[in-house]
DSSP file (Angstrom, degrees, kcal/mol; ACC not computed):
  #  RESIDUE AA STRUCTURE BP1 BP2  ACC     N-H-->O    O-->H-N    N-H-->O    O-->H-N    TCO  KAPPA ALPHA  PHI   PSI    X-CA   Y-CA   Z-CA
    1    1 A X              0   0    0      0, 0.0    81,-2.6     0, 0.0    82,-1.1   0.000 360.0 360.0 360.0 145.2  -70.6  118.3  -73.4
    2    2 A X  B  >  -a   83   0A   0     80,-0.2     4,-1.9    79,-0.2    82,-0.2  -0.351 360.0-111.7 -77.7 159.7  -71.3  122.0  -73.4
    3    3 A X  H  > S+     0   0    0     80,-1.8     4,-2.6     1,-0.2     5,-0.2   0.876 112.6  52.9 -58.4 -45.1  -71.0  124.1  -76.6
    4    4 A X  H  > S+     0   0    0     80,-0.3     4,-2.7     1,-0.2    -1,-0.2   0.917 109.1  49.4 -62.8 -43.4  -67.9  126.1  -75.6
    5    5 A X  H  > S+     0   0    0      1,-0.2     4,-2.2     2,-0.2    -1,-0.2   0.907 112.6  47.9 -62.3 -40.9  -65.9  123.0  -74.8
    6    6 A X  H  X S+     0   0    0     -4,-1.9     4,-2.3     2,-0.2    -2,-0.2   0.888 111.5  50.4 -66.0 -38.7  -66.8  121.4  -78.1
    7    7 A X  H  X S+     0   0    0     -4,-2.6     4,-2.6     2,-0.2    -2,-0.2   0.922 110.1  49.5 -65.4 -44.0  -66.0  124.6  -80.0
    8    8 A X  H  X S+     0   0    0     -4,-2.7     4,-2.2     1,-0.2    -2,-0.2   0.915 111.0  50.2 -61.3 -42.5  -62.6  124.8  -78.3
    9    9 A X  H  X S+     0   0    0     -4,-2.2     4,-2.3     1,-0.2    -1,-0.2   0.909 111.3  49.0 -60.5 -42.5  -62.0  121.1  -79.2
   10   10 A X  H  X S+     0   0    0     -4,-2.3     4,-2.6     2,-0.2    -2,-0.2   0.886 108.8  52.5 -65.5 -39.2  -62.9  121.9  -82.8
   11   11 A X  H  X S+     0   0    0     -4,-2.6     4,-2.2     2,-0.2    -2,-0.2   0.916 111.0  47.1 -63.8 -42.3  -60.6  124.9  -83.0
   12   12 A X  H  X S+     0   0    0     -4,-2.2     4,-1.7     2,-0.2    -2,-0.2   0.925 113.7  47.4 -64.4 -44.5  -57.7  122.8  -81.8
   13   13 A X  H  X S+     0   0    0     -4,-2.3     4,-1.4     1,-0.2    -2,-0.2   0.881 111.4  51.4 -65.5 -38.1  -58.4  120.0  -84.2
   14   14 A X  H  < S+     0   0    0     -4,-2.6    -1,-0.2     1,-0.2    -2,-0.2   0.904 109.6  49.9 -64.8 -41.7  -58.8  122.5  -87.1
   15   15 A X  H  < S+     0   0    0     -4,-2.2    -1,-0.2     1,-0.2    -2,-0.2   0.825 115.6  43.3 -66.4 -31.2  -55.5  124.1  -86.2
   16   16 A X  H  < S+     0   0    0     -4,-1.7    -1,-0.2    -5,-0.1    -2,-0.2   0.648  96.4 100.6 -88.5 -16.0  -53.8  120.7  -86.2
   17   17 A X     <  +     0   0    0     -4,-1.4     2,-0.3    -3,-0.2     3,-0.0  -0.261  43.8 174.6 -74.3 156.6  -55.5  119.4  -89.3
   18   18 A X    >   -     0   0    0     -2,-0.0     3,-1.4     0, 0.0     4,-0.4  -0.978  50.4 -12.8-154.9 152.2  -54.0  119.2  -92.8
   19   19 A X  T >> S-     0   0    0     -2,-0.3     4,-1.3     1,-0.3     3,-0.8  -0.268 132.2  -3.1  57.4-133.4  -55.0  117.7  -96.1
   20   20 A X  H 3> S+     0   0    0      1,-0.3     4,-1.8     2,-0.2    -1,-0.3   0.828 134.1  60.2 -61.4 -31.8  -58.0  115.4  -95.9
   21   21 A X  H <> S+     0   0    0     -3,-1.4     4,-2.3     1,-0.2    -1,-0.3   0.855  99.9  56.9 -63.3 -33.4  -58.1  115.8  -92.1
   22   22 A X  H <> S+     0   0    0     -3,-0.8     4,-2.4    -4,-0.4    -1,-0.2   0.910 105.0  49.8 -65.6 -41.9  -58.6  119.5  -92.6
   23   23 A X  H  X S+     0   0    0     -4,-1.3     4,-2.4     1,-0.2    -1,-0.2   0.890 110.1  51.8 -63.1 -38.1  -61.7  119.0  -94.7
   24   24 A X  H  X S+     0   0    0     -4,-1.8     4,-2.6     2,-0.2    -2,-0.2   0.917 110.5  47.9 -63.4 -42.5  -63.0  116.6  -92.0
   25   25 A X  H  X S+     0   0    0     -4,-2.3     4,-2.3     2,-0.2    -2,-0.2   0.868 110.3  51.6 -68.0 -36.3  -62.4  119.3  -89.3
   26   26 A X  H  X S+     0   0    0     -4,-2.4     4,-2.3     2,-0.2    -1,-0.2   0.929 111.6  47.7 -62.9 -44.7  -64.1  121.9  -91.4
   27   27 A X  H  X S+     0   0    0     -4,-2.4     4,-2.7     1,-0.2    -2,-0.2   0.923 110.4  52.0 -61.3 -44.7  -67.1  119.6  -91.8
   28   28 A X  H  X S+     0   0    0     -4,-2.6     4,-2.2     1,-0.2    -1,-0.2   0.908 109.6  49.9 -58.0 -43.1  -67.1  118.9  -88.1
   29   29 A X  H  X S+     0   0    0     -4,-2.3     4,-2.4     2,-0.2    -1,-0.2   0.909 111.5  47.5 -64.2 -42.8  -67.1  122.7  -87.4
   30   30 A X  H  X S+     0   0    0     -4,-2.3     4,-2.3     2,-0.2    -1,-0.2   0.896 111.3  51.3 -65.9 -38.9  -70.1  123.2  -89.7
   31   31 A X  H  X S+     0   0    0     -4,-2.7     4,-2.2     2,-0.2    -2,-0.2   0.887 110.2  49.6 -64.4 -38.0  -72.0  120.3  -88.2
   32   32 A X  H  X S+     0   0    0     -4,-2.2     4,-2.7     2,-0.2     5,-0.2   0.909 109.7  50.6 -66.6 -42.3  -71.4  121.8  -84.8
   33   33 A X  H  X S+     0   0    0     -4,-2.4     4,-2.6     1,-0.2    -2,-0.2   0.894 110.0  51.4 -61.0 -39.4  -72.6  125.2  -85.9
   34   34 A X  H  X S+     0   0    0     -4,-2.3     4,-2.2     2,-0.2    -2,-0.2   0.919 111.1  47.1 -63.4 -43.8  -75.7  123.5  -87.3
   35   35 A X  H  X S+     0   0    0     -4,-2.2     4,-2.3     2,-0.2    -2,-0.2   0.907 113.1  48.0 -66.0 -42.0  -76.4  121.7  -84.0
   36   36 A X  H  X S+     0   0    0     -4,-2.7     4,-2.6     2,-0.2     5,-0.2   0.921 111.8  50.3 -65.1 -43.4  -75.9  124.9  -82.0
   37   37 A X  H  X S+     0   0    0     -4,-2.6     4,-2.3    -5,-0.2    -2,-0.2   0.901 110.1  50.7 -59.8 -41.1  -78.2  126.8  -84.4
   38   38 A X  H  X S+     0   0    0     -4,-2.2     4,-1.6     2,-0.2    -2,-0.2   0.919 110.7  48.0 -63.7 -44.3  -80.8  124.2  -84.0
   39   39 A X  H  X S+     0   0    0     -4,-2.3     4,-3.2     1,-0.2     5,-0.4   0.915 112.8  48.4 -62.7 -43.3  -80.6  124.3  -80.2
   40   40 A X  H  X S+     0   0    0     -4,-2.6     4,-1.8     1,-0.2    -1,-0.2   0.877 108.7  54.3 -65.4 -36.4  -80.9  128.0  -80.2
   41   41 A X  H  < S+     0   0    0     -4,-2.3    -1,-0.2    -5,-0.2    -2,-0.2   0.843 119.1  33.7 -65.5 -32.9  -83.8  128.0  -82.6
   42   42 A X  H  < S+     0   0    0     -4,-1.6    -2,-0.2    -5,-0.1    -1,-0.2   0.885 140.1   8.4 -89.4 -43.6  -85.7  125.6  -80.3
   43   43 A X  H  < S+     0   0    0     -4,-3.2    -3,-0.2    -5,-0.2    -2,-0.2   0.323  99.8 103.7-127.3   7.2  -84.7  126.7  -76.8
   44   44 A X  S  < S-     0   0    0     -4,-1.8     5,-0.1    -5,-0.4    -4,-0.0  -0.168  86.9 -56.4 -83.6-178.8  -82.6  129.9  -77.1
   45   45 A X    >>  -     0   0    0      1,-0.1     3,-2.3     3,-0.1     4,-0.6  -0.323  54.2-120.5 -56.3 137.9  -83.7  133.4  -76.4
   46   46 A X  G >4 S+     0   0    0      1,-0.3     3,-0.9     2,-0.2     4,-0.4   0.822 109.8  60.0 -53.2 -36.4  -86.8  134.3  -78.4
   47   47 A X  G 34 S+     0   0    0      1,-0.2    -1,-0.3     2,-0.1     4,-0.3   0.628 106.6  48.8 -70.5 -10.5  -85.1  137.2  -80.2
   48   48 A X  G <> S+     0   0    0     -3,-2.3     4,-2.8    -8,-0.1    -1,-0.2   0.564  82.9  92.6-100.6 -10.7  -82.5  134.8  -81.6
   49   49 A X  H <X S+     0   0    0     -3,-0.9     4,-2.0    -4,-0.6     5,-0.2   0.846  85.3  47.8 -61.4 -40.1  -84.7  132.1  -83.0
   50   50 A X  H  > S+     0   0    0     -4,-0.4     4,-1.9     2,-0.2    -1,-0.2   0.941 116.4  43.1 -65.6 -46.9  -85.1  133.3  -86.5
   51   51 A X  H  > S+     0   0    0     -4,-0.3     4,-2.4     1,-0.2    -2,-0.2   0.867 111.9  55.5 -65.5 -35.9  -81.4  133.9  -87.0
   52   52 A X  H  X S+     0   0    0     -4,-2.8     4,-2.3     2,-0.2    -1,-0.2   0.895 106.1  50.6 -64.7 -39.5  -80.6  130.6  -85.3
   53   53 A X  H  X S+     0   0    0     -4,-2.0     4,-2.0    -5,-0.2    -1,-0.2   0.911 110.0  50.6 -63.6 -41.4  -82.8  128.8  -87.8
   54   54 A X  H  X S+     0   0    0     -4,-1.9     4,-2.6     1,-0.2    -2,-0.2   0.890 108.4  52.4 -61.8 -39.7  -80.9  130.6  -90.6
   55   55 A X  H  X S+     0   0    0     -4,-2.4     4,-2.9     1,-0.2     5,-0.3   0.913 106.9  53.1 -61.4 -42.9  -77.6  129.5  -89.0
   56   56 A X  H  X S+     0   0    0     -4,-2.3     4,-1.8     1,-0.2    -2,-0.2   0.919 112.0  44.9 -58.2 -45.1  -78.8  125.9  -89.0
   57   57 A X  H  X S+     0   0    0     -4,-2.0     4,-1.9     2,-0.2    -2,-0.2   0.920 115.1  46.7 -66.9 -44.8  -79.7  126.0  -92.7
   58   58 A X  H  X S+     0   0    0     -4,-2.6     4,-2.0     2,-0.2    -2,-0.2   0.916 113.1  47.8 -66.4 -43.7  -76.4  127.7  -93.7
   59   59 A X  H  X S+     0   0    0     -4,-2.9     4,-2.0     1,-0.2    -1,-0.2   0.869 109.7  54.5 -65.7 -35.2  -74.2  125.4  -91.7
   60   60 A X  H  X S+     0   0    0     -4,-1.8     4,-2.4    -5,-0.3    -1,-0.2   0.885 106.5  51.4 -63.4 -38.1  -76.1  122.5  -93.1
   61   61 A X  H  X S+     0   0    0     -4,-1.9     4,-2.2     2,-0.2    -2,-0.2   0.900 107.0  54.0 -63.3 -40.2  -75.3  123.8  -96.6
   62   62 A X  H  X S+     0   0    0     -4,-2.0     4,-1.2     1,-0.2    -2,-0.2   0.889 110.3  46.4 -60.7 -39.9  -71.7  124.0  -95.6
   63   63 A X  H  X S+     0   0    0     -4,-2.0     4,-1.4     1,-0.2     3,-0.2   0.918 111.2  52.3 -66.3 -43.2  -71.7  120.3  -94.6
   64   64 A X  H  < S+     0   0    0     -4,-2.4    -2,-0.2     1,-0.2    -1,-0.2   0.859 105.4  54.3 -63.4 -36.8  -73.5  119.4  -97.8
   65   65 A X  H  < S+     0   0    0     -4,-2.2    -1,-0.2     1,-0.2    -2,-0.2   0.868 112.6  44.1 -63.7 -37.2  -71.0  121.1 -100.0
   66   66 A X  H  < S-     0   0    0     -4,-1.2    -1,-0.2    -3,-0.2    -2,-0.2   0.696 106.9-128.8 -84.8 -19.6  -68.1  119.2  -98.4
   67   67 A X     <  -     0   0    0     -4,-1.4     2,-0.4    -3,-0.1    -2,-0.1   0.201  36.7 -66.0  79.8 150.3  -69.7  115.7  -98.3
   68   68 A X        -     0   0    0     -4,-0.1   -44,-0.1     1,-0.1     2,-0.0  -0.569  52.2-136.6 -76.9 124.3  -69.9  113.6  -95.2
   69   69 A X        -     0   0    0     -2,-0.4     2,-1.1   -45,-0.1    -1,-0.1  -0.318  27.0 -99.5 -74.1 163.2  -66.6  112.4  -93.9
   70   70 A X        +     0   0    0     -2,-0.0     2,-0.4     0, 0.0    -1,-0.1  -0.733  53.7 175.8 -84.7  99.4  -66.0  108.8  -92.7
   71   71 A X        -     0   0    0     -2,-1.1     3,-0.1     1,-0.0     5,-0.1  -0.858  24.1-129.9-110.2 141.9  -66.3  109.2  -89.0
   72   72 A X    >   -     0   0    0     -2,-0.4     3,-2.1     1,-0.2     4,-0.4  -0.284  49.3 -64.8 -78.8 170.9  -66.1  106.4  -86.5
   73   73 A X  T 3  S+     0   0    0      1,-0.3    -1,-0.2     2,-0.1     0, 0.0  -0.335 124.4  12.3 -57.1 132.4  -68.7  105.9  -83.7
   74   74 A X  T 3  S+     0   0    0     -3,-0.1    -1,-0.3     2,-0.1    -2,-0.0   0.449  97.8 105.6  81.6   0.4  -68.5  108.7  -81.2
   75   75 A X    <   +     0   0    0     -3,-2.1     2,-0.9     4,-0.0    -2,-0.1   0.633  47.9  97.8 -88.8 -14.0  -66.4  111.0  -83.5
   76   76 A X    >   -     0   0    0     -4,-0.4     3,-0.7     1,-0.2     4,-0.4  -0.651  57.6-165.0 -77.8 107.1  -69.1  113.4  -84.5
   77   77 A X  G >  S+     0   0    0     -2,-0.9     3,-1.7     1,-0.2     4,-0.3   0.865  83.4  62.1 -62.4 -38.0  -68.7  116.3  -82.1
   78   78 A X  G >  S+     0   0    0      1,-0.3     3,-1.2     2,-0.2    -1,-0.2   0.840  98.3  57.4 -59.1 -32.9  -72.1  117.8  -82.9
   79   79 A X  G <  S+     0   0    0     -3,-0.7    -1,-0.3     1,-0.2    -2,-0.2   0.668  98.8  61.4 -71.6 -15.6  -73.7  114.7  -81.5
   80   80 A X  G <  S+     0   0    0     -3,-1.7     2,-0.5    -4,-0.4    -1,-0.2   0.481  74.1 118.2 -88.1  -3.6  -71.9  115.3  -78.2
   81   81 A X    <   +     0   0    0     -3,-1.2   -79,-0.2    -4,-0.3     3,-0.1  -0.515  25.9 157.6 -68.2 116.3  -73.6  118.6  -77.6
   82   82 A X        +     0   0    0    -81,-2.6     2,-0.3    -2,-0.5   -80,-0.2   0.664  62.8  13.5-112.0 -26.6  -75.6  118.3  -74.5
   83   83 A X  B     -a    2   0A   0    -82,-1.1   -80,-1.8     1,-0.1    -1,-0.4  -0.998  51.1-147.5-152.1 150.4  -76.0  122.0  -73.4
   84   84 A X        -     0   0    0     -2,-0.3   -80,-0.3   -82,-0.2     2,-0.1   0.794  32.0-163.0 -84.7 -30.3  -75.5  125.4  -74.9
   85   85 A X        -     0   0    0    -82,-0.1     2,-0.4   -83,-0.1    -1,-0.2  -0.486  61.5  -2.9  73.3-154.8  -74.5  127.2  -71.7
   86   86 A X  S  > S-     0   0    0      1,-0.1     4,-2.3    -2,-0.1     5,-0.2  -0.571  71.1-139.6 -73.1 125.5  -74.7  131.0  -71.9
   87   87 A X  H  > S+     0   0    0     -2,-0.4     4,-2.6     1,-0.2     5,-0.2   0.872  97.2  52.5 -56.8 -44.5  -75.8  132.0  -75.4
   88   88 A X  H  > S+     0   0    0      1,-0.2     4,-2.4     2,-0.2    -1,-0.2   0.933 111.7  45.3 -60.8 -47.5  -73.5  135.0  -75.7
   89   89 A X  H  > S+     0   0    0      1,-0.2     4,-2.3     2,-0.2     5,-0.2   0.925 113.5  49.6 -64.0 -44.3  -70.4  133.1  -74.8
   90   90 A X  H  X S+     0   0    0     -4,-2.3     4,-2.5     1,-0.2    -1,-0.2   0.912 112.8  47.6 -60.1 -42.7  -71.3  130.2  -77.1
   91   91 A X  H  X S+     0   0    0     -4,-2.6     4,-2.6    -5,-0.2    -1,-0.2   0.872 109.1  53.1 -68.6 -37.1  -71.9  132.5  -80.0
   92   92 A X  H  X S+     0   0    0     -4,-2.4     4,-1.7    -5,-0.2    -2,-0.2   0.941 113.5  43.2 -63.2 -45.8  -68.6  134.4  -79.4
   93   93 A X  H  X S+     0   0    0     -4,-2.3     4,-2.3     1,-0.2    -2,-0.2   0.902 113.5  51.9 -65.4 -40.9  -66.7  131.2  -79.5
   94   94 A X  H  X S+     0   0    0     -4,-2.5     4,-2.7    -5,-0.2     5,-0.2   0.895 106.3  53.8 -64.4 -39.9  -68.7  129.9  -82.5
   95   95 A X  H  X S+     0   0    0     -4,-2.6     4,-1.9     1,-0.2    -1,-0.2   0.909 109.2  49.1 -60.0 -42.0  -68.0  133.1  -84.4
   96   96 A X  H  X S+     0   0    0     -4,-1.7     4,-2.1     2,-0.2    -2,-0.2   0.914 110.8  50.1 -61.9 -44.0  -64.3  132.6  -83.9
   97   97 A X  H  X S+     0   0    0     -4,-2.3     4,-2.2     1,-0.2    -2,-0.2   0.924 109.9  49.7 -61.4 -45.0  -64.4  129.0  -85.0
   98   98 A X  H  X S+     0   0    0     -4,-2.7     4,-2.0     1,-0.2    -1,-0.2   0.857 108.7  53.2 -65.9 -33.9  -66.3  129.9  -88.2
   99   99 A X  H  X S+     0   0    0     -4,-1.9     4,-1.9    -5,-0.2    -1,-0.2   0.915 110.0  47.8 -62.9 -42.8  -63.8  132.6  -89.0
  100  100 A X  H  X S+     0   0    0     -4,-2.1     4,-2.5     2,-0.2    -2,-0.2   0.842 107.5  56.4 -67.1 -33.8  -61.0  130.1  -88.6
  101  101 A X  H  X S+     0   0    0     -4,-2.2     4,-2.4     2,-0.2    -1,-0.2   0.933 106.8  49.8 -61.2 -45.7  -62.9  127.7  -90.9
  102  102 A X  H  X S+     0   0    0     -4,-2.0     4,-2.0     1,-0.2    -2,-0.2   0.911 111.1  48.6 -59.7 -43.4  -63.0  130.3  -93.6
  103  103 A X  H  X S+     0   0    0     -4,-1.9     4,-2.0     2,-0.2    -1,-0.2   0.917 111.1  50.1 -63.3 -43.6  -59.2  130.9  -93.3
  104  104 A X  H  X S+     0   0    0     -4,-2.5     4,-2.1     1,-0.2    -1,-0.2   0.897 110.5  50.5 -61.6 -40.1  -58.5  127.2  -93.4
  105  105 A X  H  X S+     0   0    0     -4,-2.4     4,-2.9     2,-0.2    -1,-0.2   0.855 105.7  55.1 -68.8 -34.7  -60.7  126.9  -96.5
  106  106 A X  H  X S+     0   0    0     -4,-2.0     4,-2.4     2,-0.2    -1,-0.2   0.932 108.6  49.3 -61.7 -44.3  -58.9  129.8  -98.3
  107  107 A X  H  X S+     0   0    0     -4,-2.0     4,-1.2     1,-0.2    -2,-0.2   0.908 112.3  47.7 -60.3 -42.3  -55.6  127.9  -97.7
  108  108 A X  H  < S+     0   0    0     -4,-2.1     4,-0.5     1,-0.2     3,-0.3   0.913 111.2  50.6 -64.9 -42.8  -57.1  124.7  -99.1
  109  109 A X  H >< S+     0   0    0     -4,-2.9     3,-1.0     1,-0.2    -2,-0.2   0.902 108.2  52.8 -62.7 -40.4  -58.6  126.5 -102.1
  110  110 A X  H 3< S+     0   0    0     -4,-2.4    -1,-0.2     1,-0.2    -2,-0.2   0.803 116.1  39.5 -66.3 -28.2  -55.2  128.2 -102.9
  111  111 A X  T 3< S+     0   0    0     -4,-1.2    -1,-0.2    -3,-0.3    -2,-0.2   0.329  84.5 134.4-103.5   8.0  -53.5  124.8 -102.8
  112  112 A X    <   -     0   0    0     -3,-1.0    -3,-0.1    -4,-0.5     3,-0.0  -0.327  44.4-155.8 -62.4 135.2  -56.2  122.8 -104.6
  113  113 A X  S    S+     0   0    0      1,-0.0     2,-0.3    -2,-0.0    -1,-0.1   0.714  74.7  37.4 -83.2 -22.8  -54.9  120.6 -107.4
  114  114 A X  S  > S-     0   0    0      1,-0.1     4,-1.8     0, 0.0     3,-0.1  -0.910  79.4-119.2-133.1 160.0  -58.1  120.4 -109.3
  115  115 A X  H  > S+     0   0    0     -2,-0.3     4,-2.4     1,-0.2     5,-0.2   0.835 109.9  59.1 -65.8 -34.6  -60.9  122.8 -110.2
  116  116 A X  H  > S+     0   0    0      1,-0.2     4,-2.1     2,-0.2    -1,-0.2   0.922 107.4  46.2 -62.5 -43.7  -63.6  120.8 -108.5
  117  117 A X  H  > S+     0   0    0      2,-0.2     4,-2.4     1,-0.2    -1,-0.2   0.899 110.5  54.6 -64.9 -40.1  -61.8  121.0 -105.1
  118  118 A X  H  X S+     0   0    0     -4,-1.8     4,-2.2     1,-0.2    -2,-0.2   0.941 111.9  42.4 -57.9 -48.8  -61.3  124.7 -105.6
  119  119 A X  H  X S+     0   0    0     -4,-2.4     4,-2.4     2,-0.2    -1,-0.2   0.835 110.5  56.3 -71.9 -31.4  -65.0  125.4 -106.2
  120  120 A X  H  X S+     0   0    0     -4,-2.1     4,-2.1    -5,-0.2    -1,-0.2   0.928 109.9  46.5 -61.5 -44.3  -66.0  123.1 -103.4
  121  121 A X  H  X S+     0   0    0     -4,-2.4     4,-2.7     2,-0.2    -2,-0.2   0.898 109.8  53.8 -64.0 -41.2  -63.8  125.2 -101.1
  122  122 A X  H  X S+     0   0    0     -4,-2.2     4,-2.1     1,-0.2    -2,-0.2   0.918 110.4  46.3 -61.3 -43.6  -65.3  128.4 -102.5
  123  123 A X  H  X S+     0   0    0     -4,-2.4     4,-2.1     1,-0.2    -1,-0.2   0.890 113.2  49.4 -66.2 -38.7  -68.8  127.2 -101.8
  124  124 A X  H  X S+     0   0    0     -4,-2.1     4,-2.6     2,-0.2    -2,-0.2   0.870 108.8  53.2 -68.3 -36.3  -67.8  126.1  -98.3
  125  125 A X  H  X S+     0   0    0     -4,-2.7     4,-2.7     2,-0.2     5,-0.2   0.930 108.9  50.0 -61.2 -45.0  -66.1  129.5  -97.6
  126  126 A X  H  X S+     0   0    0     -4,-2.1     4,-2.5     1,-0.2    -2,-0.2   0.916 111.6  47.5 -60.0 -45.0  -69.4  131.2  -98.6
  127  127 A X  H  X S+     0   0    0     -4,-2.1     4,-2.3     2,-0.2    -1,-0.2   0.913 113.3  47.9 -64.4 -42.7  -71.4  129.0  -96.2
  128  128 A X  H  X S+     0   0    0     -4,-2.6     4,-2.4     2,-0.2    -2,-0.2   0.902 112.9  49.1 -64.6 -40.6  -68.9  129.6  -93.4
  129  129 A X  H  X S+     0   0    0     -4,-2.7     4,-2.1     2,-0.2    -2,-0.2   0.920 113.1  45.7 -65.9 -44.3  -68.9  133.3  -94.0
  130  130 A X  H  X S+     0   0    0     -4,-2.5     4,-1.8     2,-0.2    -1,-0.2   0.872 111.9  52.6 -67.0 -35.8  -72.7  133.5  -94.1
  131  131 A X  H  X S+     0   0    0     -4,-2.3     4,-2.1    -5,-0.2    -2,-0.2   0.921 109.1  49.5 -63.3 -43.5  -73.0  131.4  -91.0
  132  132 A X  H  X S+     0   0    0     -4,-2.4     4,-2.7     1,-0.2    -2,-0.2   0.880 106.5  56.2 -63.7 -37.8  -70.6  133.7  -89.2
  133  133 A X  H  X S+     0   0    0     -4,-2.1     4,-2.1     1,-0.2    -1,-0.2   0.901 107.0  49.9 -59.5 -40.4  -72.7  136.7  -90.3
  134  134 A X  H  X S+     0   0    0     -4,-1.8     4,-2.2     2,-0.2    -2,-0.2   0.911 109.8  50.6 -63.9 -42.2  -75.7  135.0  -88.6
  135  135 A X  H  X S+     0   0    0     -4,-2.1     4,-2.2     1,-0.2    -2,-0.2   0.932 110.5  49.0 -61.0 -46.1  -73.7  134.5  -85.4
  136  136 A X  H  X S+     0   0    0     -4,-2.7     4,-2.0     1,-0.2    -1,-0.2   0.869 109.7  52.4 -62.9 -36.5  -72.7  138.2  -85.4
  137  137 A X  H  X S+     0   0    0     -4,-2.1     4,-2.3     2,-0.2    -1,-0.2   0.889 108.2  50.7 -66.5 -39.1  -76.3  139.2  -85.9
  138  138 A X  H  X S+     0   0    0     -4,-2.2     4,-2.2     2,-0.2    -2,-0.2   0.901 109.3  50.9 -65.8 -39.0  -77.4  137.1  -83.0
  139  139 A X  H  X S+     0   0    0     -4,-2.2     4,-2.2     2,-0.2    -2,-0.2   0.893 109.4  51.2 -63.3 -39.1  -74.7  138.7  -80.8
  140  140 A X  H  X S+     0   0    0     -4,-2.0     4,-2.6     2,-0.2    -2,-0.2   0.910 109.0  50.9 -63.5 -41.9  -75.9  142.2  -81.9
  141  141 A X  H  X S+     0   0    0     -4,-2.3     4,-2.4     1,-0.2    -2,-0.2   0.884 109.0  50.9 -65.0 -37.9  -79.5  141.2  -81.0
  142  142 A X  H  X S+     0   0    0     -4,-2.2     4,-2.5     2,-0.2    -1,-0.2   0.915 110.8  49.0 -64.0 -41.7  -78.3  140.1  -77.6
  143  143 A X  H  X S+     0   0    0     -4,-2.2     4,-2.4     2,-0.2    -2,-0.2   0.908 111.1  50.0 -64.1 -41.8  -76.5  143.4  -77.1
  144  144 A X  H  X S+     0   0    0     -4,-2.6     4,-2.4     2,-0.2    -2,-0.2   0.908 110.7  49.8 -62.2 -42.0  -79.6  145.4  -78.2
  145  145 A X  H  X S+     0   0    0     -4,-2.4     4,-2.3     1,-0.2    -2,-0.2   0.927 111.5  48.3 -62.1 -45.8  -81.7  143.4  -75.7
  146  146 A X  H  X S+     0   0    0     -4,-2.5     4,-2.3     1,-0.2    -2,-0.2   0.889 111.5  50.0 -63.2 -39.6  -79.3  144.0  -72.9
  147  147 A X  H  X S+     0   0    0     -4,-2.4     4,-2.4     2,-0.2    -1,-0.2   0.913 110.1  50.1 -65.3 -42.7  -79.2  147.7  -73.7
  148  148 A X  H  X S+     0   0    0     -4,-2.4     4,-2.0     2,-0.2    -2,-0.2   0.899 111.4  49.0 -63.2 -40.1  -83.0  148.0  -73.7
  149  149 A X  H  X S+     0   0    0     -4,-2.3     4,-2.2     2,-0.2    -2,-0.2   0.910 111.0  49.8 -64.5 -42.3  -83.2  146.2  -70.4
  150  150 A X  H  X S+     0   0    0     -4,-2.3     4,-2.1     1,-0.2    -2,-0.2   0.890 110.4  50.2 -63.9 -39.2  -80.6  148.5  -68.9
  151  151 A X  H  X S+     0   0    0     -4,-2.4     4,-2.1     2,-0.2    -1,-0.2   0.890 110.3  50.0 -66.4 -39.1  -82.5  151.6  -70.2
  152  152 A X  H  < S+     0   0    0     -4,-2.0    -2,-0.2     1,-0.2    -1,-0.2   0.904 112.4  47.2 -65.3 -40.4  -85.8  150.3  -68.7
  153  153 A X  H  < S+     0   0    0     -4,-2.2    -2,-0.2     1,-0.2    -1,-0.2   0.862 116.6  44.0 -69.4 -35.1  -84.1  149.7  -65.3
  154  154 A X  H  <        0   0    0     -4,-2.1    -2,-0.2     1,-0.2    -1,-0.2   0.796 360.0 360.0 -77.3 -29.6  -82.4  153.2  -65.4
  155  155 A X     <        0   0    0     -4,-2.1    -1,-0.2    -5,-0.2    -2,-0.2   0.463 360.0 360.0 -91.6 360.0  -85.5  155.0  -66.6
């Protein structure tokens, strides 16, 4: 399945999730970000590879903070990623998803019953925010590349 379709599926599931399901959806989103970052690091535009590797590491940290949910066979969305599609579009959608992950985690942190859950959410918020920063940096690099190409063609 292509990246954008998986991201849209994750956004819908995140919006519908609550309680323990919400943590599972946050984990799924971070795992998907990790998979997309990994694909971009290996086969994406050369100017994105360093940031993509950083995204892979940060999203992996986000997954690690939350612990692995109990998923049935075929439920891991990141494993369903077969193609990235156009890098800019995938990154724009991924940035939106990571922003929504941060908002969901803030809600969870505010309603946490114990201090451990609160701090787990805080660490996951940090990982999602840093992951989103990497995505935004990759989008900026794509825009810079496009501008440089346009200037060369015009000049």
